[in-house]
C-alpha angles and dihedrals in degrees: 000000000000087000087077089070088066095055121105129193091260089062093061110019128112109247125210094032123201106251136182136202130234094251095057114108121249088242091057091046091050090052089054091050090051094045095050103028094232127148096206138025129195114240110220140181126233092284093050092254114153112254099160148322132253121205133184086250088059088055090054092046088059088071096051113109100319114186092351092290120133091232128001115211113270096232092051093054095043090059091061119103124260089237091071094060108026124103103251131214133298086036096064118103111221141160136211126241090253095051110120109253089234088063092046089052091050090048093051090052094044095053094033092233130151092215142003132213115248109224128191119180089349092303125113109244100164150332129253116206136184089257091055091054093046089052091052090049090053091049091049092050088052088056098255116148124202117263092248112032118212 
């Protein structure tokens, strides 16, 4: 179990994350969520720098009391851009590839997130999710150490 203390985010993260941009429509973002089964996607600029995050909860929030109407038509809302509903920087919790996995676990719990963007030099290089950390815990209990100890 002590092997877990040697794990870093880079030992468990998903690389080549699916990202979106602020101009994408909510309908297109929802299609990406459905296709990949994610709960959150980093929102990036042209250079892959993190500018925000969009979650499925953000999609639901888009339907909450828009323009004072009881219920805005679905198609109308889904045409709106991701940028209107994402959580923008600097409000996005993230970690680096070298962050100890114990700190990433604490951060997930602290912000009550299912996943966090992994950022290196301001660019999104991966995602770390609850499932990734649980997998690393299982490997550590089995006595596996990361390829590059801290």
